[in-house]
Backbone as XML, in Angstrom:
<?xml version="1.0"?>
<chain id="A" units="angstrom">
  <residue number="1" name="MET">
    <atom name="N" x="-0.227" y="-8.741" z="3.248"/>
    <atom name="CA" x="-0.169" y="-9.829" z="4.410"/>
    <atom name="C" x="1.043" y="-9.738" z="4.841"/>
  </residue>
  <residue number="2" name="SER">
    <atom name="N" x="1.435" y="-9.413" z="6.173"/>
    <atom name="CA" x="2.720" y="-9.474" z="6.560"/>
    <atom name="C" x="3.258" y="-10.840" z="6.573"/>
  </residue>
  <residue number="3" name="GLY">
    <atom name="N" x="4.701" y="-10.921" z="6.289"/>
    <atom name="CA" x="5.448" y="-12.113" z="6.165"/>
    <atom name="C" x="5.281" y="-12.880" z="7.507"/>
  </residue>
  <residue number="4" name="GLU">
    <atom name="N" x="5.138" y="-12.240" z="8.482"/>
    <atom name="CA" x="5.120" y="-12.888" z="9.827"/>
    <atom name="C" x="3.844" y="-13.487" z="10.145"/>
  </residue>
  <residue number="5" name="ASP">
    <atom name="N" x="2.869" y="-12.770" z="9.783"/>
    <atom name="CA" x="1.442" y="-13.489" z="9.672"/>
    <atom name="C" x="1.442" y="-14.688" z="8.789"/>
  </residue>
  <residue number="6" name="GLU">
    <atom name="N" x="1.728" y="-14.783" z="7.511"/>
    <atom name="CA" x="1.559" y="-15.605" z="6.607"/>
    <atom name="C" x="2.474" y="-16.636" z="7.148"/>
  </residue>
  <residue number="7" name="LEU">
    <atom name="N" x="3.679" y="-16.696" z="7.593"/>
    <atom name="CA" x="4.386" y="-17.731" z="8.117"/>
    <atom name="C" x="3.581" y="-18.431" z="9.115"/>
  </residue>
  <residue number="8" name="SER">
    <atom name="N" x="3.091" y="-17.786" z="10.109"/>
    <atom name="CA" x="2.267" y="-18.198" z="11.423"/>
    <atom name="C" x="0.986" y="-18.950" z="10.800"/>
  </residue>
  <residue number="9" name="ASN">
    <atom name="N" x="0.329" y="-18.307" z="10.070"/>
    <atom name="CA" x="-0.768" y="-19.105" z="9.561"/>
    <atom name="C" x="-0.264" y="-20.381" z="8.714"/>
  </residue>
  <residue number="10" name="LYS">
    <atom name="N" x="0.765" y="-20.372" z="7.970"/>
    <atom name="CA" x="1.007" y="-21.690" z="7.197"/>
    <atom name="C" x="1.539" y="-22.573" z="8.028"/>
  </residue>
  <residue number="11" name="ALA">
    <atom name="N" x="2.180" y="-22.103" z="9.317"/>
    <atom name="CA" x="2.930" y="-23.144" z="10.214"/>
    <atom name="C" x="1.591" y="-23.785" z="10.920"/>
  </residue>
  <residue number="12" name="GLU">
    <atom name="N" x="0.828" y="-23.057" z="11.147"/>
    <atom name="CA" x="-0.659" y="-23.762" z="11.998"/>
    <atom name="C" x="-1.132" y="-24.561" z="10.764"/>
  </residue>
  <residue number="13" name="GLU">
    <atom name="N" x="-1.230" y="-24.603" z="9.546"/>
    <atom name="CA" x="-1.911" y="-25.556" z="8.571"/>
    <atom name="C" x="-1.005" y="-26.763" z="8.453"/>
  </residue>
  <residue number="14" name="LEU">
    <atom name="N" x="0.279" y="-26.607" z="8.494"/>
    <atom name="CA" x="1.137" y="-27.541" z="8.417"/>
    <atom name="C" x="1.210" y="-28.576" z="9.749"/>
  </residue>
  <residue number="15" name="LYS">
    <atom name="N" x="1.101" y="-27.841" z="10.944"/>
    <atom name="CA" x="0.683" y="-28.688" z="12.122"/>
    <atom name="C" x="-0.245" y="-29.459" z="12.073"/>
  </residue>
  <residue number="16" name="GLY">
    <atom name="N" x="-1.477" y="-29.012" z="11.470"/>
    <atom name="CA" x="-2.768" y="-29.676" z="11.524"/>
    <atom name="C" x="-2.658" y="-30.530" z="10.512"/>
  </residue>
  <residue number="17" name="GLN">
    <atom name="N" x="-1.935" y="-30.488" z="9.378"/>
    <atom name="CA" x="-1.754" y="-31.816" z="8.476"/>
    <atom name="C" x="-0.908" y="-32.938" z="9.236"/>
  </residue>
  <residue number="18" name="ALA">
    <atom name="N" x="0.099" y="-32.483" z="10.138"/>
    <atom name="CA" x="0.821" y="-33.429" z="10.795"/>
    <atom name="C" x="-0.065" y="-34.017" z="11.784"/>
  </residue>
  <residue number="19" name="LYS">
    <atom name="N" x="-0.759" y="-33.302" z="12.502"/>
    <atom name="CA" x="-1.662" y="-33.998" z="13.474"/>
    <atom name="C" x="-2.553" y="-34.937" z="12.668"/>
  </residue>
  <residue number="20" name="GLU">
    <atom name="N" x="-3.135" y="-34.496" z="11.748"/>
    <atom name="CA" x="-3.963" y="-35.449" z="10.934"/>
    <atom name="C" x="-3.763" y="-36.512" z="10.503"/>
  </residue>
  <residue number="21" name="GLY">
    <atom name="N" x="-2.508" y="-36.540" z="9.940"/>
    <atom name="CA" x="-1.807" y="-37.669" z="9.302"/>
    <atom name="C" x="-1.254" y="-38.679" z="10.550"/>
  </residue>
  <residue number="22" name="LEU">
    <atom name="N" x="-0.656" y="-38.134" z="11.906"/>
    <atom name="CA" x="-0.711" y="-38.948" z="13.156"/>
    <atom name="C" x="-1.944" y="-39.574" z="13.387"/>
  </residue>
  <residue number="23" name="GLY">
    <atom name="N" x="-3.051" y="-38.897" z="13.717"/>
    <atom name="CA" x="-4.059" y="-39.386" z="13.709"/>
    <atom name="C" x="-4.805" y="-40.620" z="12.880"/>
  </residue>
  <residue number="24" name="ARG">
    <atom name="N" x="-4.490" y="-40.505" z="11.625"/>
    <atom name="CA" x="-4.856" y="-41.521" z="10.640"/>
    <atom name="C" x="-3.930" y="-42.720" z="10.955"/>
  </residue>
  <residue number="25" name="VAL">
    <atom name="N" x="-2.682" y="-42.462" z="11.072"/>
    <atom name="CA" x="-1.851" y="-43.791" z="11.270"/>
    <atom name="C" x="-1.953" y="-44.406" z="12.468"/>
  </residue>
  <residue number="26" name="THR">
    <atom name="N" x="-2.198" y="-43.638" z="13.636"/>
    <atom name="CA" x="-2.600" y="-44.211" z="14.883"/>
    <atom name="C" x="-4.147" y="-44.872" z="15.455"/>
  </residue>
  <residue number="27" name="ASP">
    <atom name="N" x="-4.890" y="-44.373" z="14.377"/>
    <atom name="CA" x="-6.248" y="-44.674" z="14.236"/>
    <atom name="C" x="-6.906" y="-43.839" z="15.512"/>
  </residue>
  <residue number="28" name="ASN">
    <atom name="N" x="-6.425" y="-42.635" z="15.764"/>
    <atom name="CA" x="-7.091" y="-41.736" z="16.807"/>
    <atom name="C" x="-7.935" y="-40.562" z="16.101"/>
  </residue>
  <residue number="29" name="GLU">
    <atom name="N" x="-9.275" y="-40.888" z="16.201"/>
    <atom name="CA" x="-10.151" y="-40.097" z="15.297"/>
    <atom name="C" x="-10.101" y="-38.648" z="16.058"/>
  </residue>
  <residue number="30" name="SER">
    <atom name="N" x="-9.743" y="-38.533" z="17.231"/>
    <atom name="CA" x="-9.948" y="-37.073" z="17.573"/>
    <atom name="C" x="-8.715" y="-36.259" z="17.332"/>
  </residue>
  <residue number="31" name="LEU">
    <atom name="N" x="-7.563" y="-36.996" z="17.142"/>
    <atom name="CA" x="-6.306" y="-36.203" z="16.899"/>
    <atom name="C" x="-6.466" y="-35.684" z="15.340"/>
  </residue>
  <residue number="32" name="GLN">
    <atom name="N" x="-7.136" y="-36.773" z="14.582"/>
    <atom name="CA" x="-7.253" y="-36.531" z="13.288"/>
    <atom name="C" x="-8.279" y="-35.379" z="13.136"/>
  </residue>
  <residue number="33" name="ALA">
    <atom name="N" x="-9.314" y="-35.431" z="13.979"/>
    <atom name="CA" x="-10.172" y="-34.212" z="13.799"/>
    <atom name="C" x="-9.656" y="-32.871" z="14.291"/>
  </residue>
  <residue number="34" name="GLU">
    <atom name="N" x="-8.796" y="-32.765" z="15.142"/>
    <atom name="CA" x="-8.086" y="-31.624" z="15.676"/>
    <atom name="C" x="-7.219" y="-30.969" z="14.522"/>
  </residue>
  <residue number="35" name="GLY">
    <atom name="N" x="-6.509" y="-32.069" z="13.874"/>
    <atom name="CA" x="-5.625" y="-31.571" z="12.706"/>
    <atom name="C" x="-6.408" y="-30.989" z="11.616"/>
  </residue>
  <residue number="36" name="GLN">
    <atom name="N" x="-7.541" y="-31.337" z="11.357"/>
    <atom name="CA" x="-8.436" y="-30.875" z="10.302"/>
    <atom name="C" x="-8.722" y="-29.362" z="10.735"/>
  </residue>
  <residue number="37" name="ALA">
    <atom name="N" x="-9.143" y="-29.380" z="12.044"/>
    <atom name="CA" x="-9.851" y="-28.101" z="12.392"/>
    <atom name="C" x="-8.273" y="-27.077" z="12.348"/>
  </residue>
  <residue number="38" name="GLU">
    <atom name="N" x="-7.409" y="-27.262" z="12.796"/>
    <atom name="CA" x="-6.195" y="-26.562" z="12.668"/>
    <atom name="C" x="-5.810" y="-26.029" z="11.252"/>
  </residue>
  <residue number="39" name="GLN">
    <atom name="N" x="-5.917" y="-26.968" z="10.250"/>
    <atom name="CA" x="-5.778" y="-26.677" z="8.968"/>
    <atom name="C" x="-6.641" y="-25.897" z="8.544"/>
  </residue>
  <residue number="40" name="SER">
    <atom name="N" x="-8.016" y="-25.767" z="8.927"/>
    <atom name="CA" x="-9.239" y="-25.115" z="8.562"/>
    <atom name="C" x="-8.961" y="-23.603" z="9.019"/>
  </residue>
  <residue number="41" name="LYS">
    <atom name="N" x="-8.605" y="-23.556" z="10.437"/>
    <atom name="CA" x="-8.302" y="-22.348" z="11.222"/>
    <atom name="C" x="-7.180" y="-21.572" z="10.306"/>
  </residue>
  <residue number="42" name="GLY">
    <atom name="N" x="-6.062" y="-22.204" z="10.101"/>
    <atom name="CA" x="-4.829" y="-21.882" z="9.363"/>
    <atom name="C" x="-5.334" y="-21.117" z="7.924"/>
  </residue>
  <residue number="43" name="ARG">
    <atom name="N" x="-6.000" y="-21.824" z="7.077"/>
    <atom name="CA" x="-6.498" y="-21.492" z="5.761"/>
    <atom name="C" x="-7.455" y="-20.031" z="6.074"/>
  </residue>
  <residue number="44" name="LEU">
    <atom name="N" x="-8.342" y="-20.219" z="6.838"/>
    <atom name="CA" x="-9.438" y="-18.887" z="7.003"/>
    <atom name="C" x="-8.620" y="-17.646" z="7.455"/>
  </residue>
  <residue number="45" name="LYS">
    <atom name="N" x="-7.563" y="-17.850" z="8.237"/>
    <atom name="CA" x="-6.645" y="-16.868" z="8.712"/>
    <atom name="C" x="-5.891" y="-16.227" z="7.420"/>
  </residue>
  <residue number="46" name="GLN">
    <atom name="N" x="-5.376" y="-17.132" z="6.679"/>
    <atom name="CA" x="-4.829" y="-16.851" z="5.252"/>
    <atom name="C" x="-5.608" y="-16.054" z="4.427"/>
  </residue>
  <residue number="47" name="ALA">
    <atom name="N" x="-7.021" y="-16.528" z="4.394"/>
    <atom name="CA" x="-7.990" y="-15.994" z="3.691"/>
    <atom name="C" x="-8.394" y="-14.548" z="4.080"/>
  </residue>
  <residue number="48" name="GLY">
    <atom name="N" x="-8.481" y="-14.562" z="5.395"/>
    <atom name="CA" x="-8.942" y="-13.088" z="6.095"/>
    <atom name="C" x="-7.997" y="-12.077" z="5.836"/>
  </residue>
  <residue number="49" name="GLU">
    <atom name="N" x="-6.648" y="-12.394" z="5.679"/>
    <atom name="CA" x="-5.415" y="-11.469" z="5.672"/>
    <atom name="C" x="-5.493" y="-11.011" z="4.289"/>
  </residue>
  <residue number="50" name="LYS">
    <atom name="N" x="-5.666" y="-11.732" z="3.323"/>
    <atom name="CA" x="-5.799" y="-11.625" z="1.760"/>
    <atom name="C" x="-6.922" y="-10.820" z="1.462"/>
  </residue>
  <residue number="51" name="ILE">
    <atom name="N" x="-8.069" y="-10.882" z="2.314"/>
    <atom name="CA" x="-9.164" y="-9.979" z="2.064"/>
    <atom name="C" x="-8.737" y="-8.753" z="2.622"/>
  </residue>
  <residue number="52" name="LYS">
    <atom name="N" x="-8.002" y="-8.525" z="3.704"/>
    <atom name="CA" x="-7.705" y="-7.103" z="4.079"/>
    <atom name="C" x="-6.777" y="-6.371" z="3.406"/>
  </residue>
  <residue number="53" name="ASP">
    <atom name="N" x="-5.899" y="-7.234" z="2.900"/>
    <atom name="CA" x="-4.913" y="-6.657" z="1.838"/>
    <atom name="C" x="-5.704" y="-6.071" z="0.505"/>
  </residue>
  <residue number="54" name="ALA">
    <atom name="N" x="-6.387" y="-6.789" z="0.158"/>
    <atom name="CA" x="-7.015" y="-6.609" z="-1.057"/>
    <atom name="C" x="-7.953" y="-5.125" z="-0.821"/>
  </residue>
  <residue number="55" name="ALA">
    <atom name="N" x="-8.585" y="-5.184" z="0.400"/>
    <atom name="CA" x="-9.353" y="-3.930" z="0.803"/>
    <atom name="C" x="-8.358" y="-2.742" z="0.678"/>
  </residue>
  <residue number="56" name="ALA">
    <atom name="N" x="-7.363" y="-2.799" z="1.312"/>
    <atom name="CA" x="-6.396" y="-1.911" z="1.468"/>
    <atom name="C" x="-5.970" y="-1.558" z="0.163"/>
  </residue>
  <residue number="57" name="HIS">
    <atom name="N" x="-5.688" y="-2.375" z="-0.907"/>
    <atom name="CA" x="-5.530" y="-1.744" z="-2.244"/>
    <atom name="C" x="-6.674" y="-1.048" z="-2.879"/>
  </residue>
  <residue number="58" name="VAL">
    <atom name="N" x="-7.971" y="-1.619" z="-2.819"/>
    <atom name="CA" x="-8.960" y="-1.012" z="-3.191"/>
    <atom name="C" x="-8.874" y="0.502" z="-2.606"/>
  </residue>
  <residue number="59" name="LYS">
    <atom name="N" x="-8.756" y="0.743" z="-1.240"/>
    <atom name="CA" x="-8.717" y="1.921" z="-0.518"/>
    <atom name="C" x="-7.781" y="2.909" z="-1.174"/>
  </residue>
  <residue number="60" name="ASP">
    <atom name="N" x="-6.657" y="2.361" z="-1.444"/>
    <atom name="CA" x="-5.449" y="3.029" z="-2.065"/>
    <atom name="C" x="-5.769" y="3.476" z="-3.354"/>
  </residue>
  <residue number="61" name="ALA">
    <atom name="N" x="-6.465" y="2.649" z="-4.143"/>
    <atom name="CA" x="-6.649" y="2.911" z="-5.571"/>
    <atom name="C" x="-7.651" y="4.266" z="-5.629"/>
  </residue>
  <residue number="62" name="PHE">
    <atom name="N" x="-8.571" y="4.649" z="-4.882"/>
    <atom name="CA" x="-9.503" y="5.468" z="-4.510"/>
    <atom name="C" x="-8.793" y="6.860" z="-4.041"/>
  </residue>
  <residue number="63" name="LYS">
    <atom name="N" x="-7.545" y="6.661" z="-3.306"/>
    <atom name="CA" x="-6.709" y="7.855" z="-2.832"/>
    <atom name="C" x="-6.165" y="8.707" z="-4.005"/>
  </residue>
  <residue number="64" name="HIS">
    <atom name="N" x="-5.887" y="7.942" z="-5.128"/>
    <atom name="CA" x="-5.121" y="8.499" z="-6.248"/>
    <atom name="C" x="-5.860" y="9.109" z="-7.089"/>
  </residue>
</chain>
């Protein structure tokens, strides 16, 4: 996973945490749900990048 992608995905997850927290404090359910969705999206992107990295390592192992 490139460092830039990792930072971007983590930033999206943290932004979601902030929105969810703000939604909780202000009793705004839609903001809270939006924050949860952003967190999930960031985590899924991170997982996808890890899978791509793992696949590349497997592919490289078969080259040697």
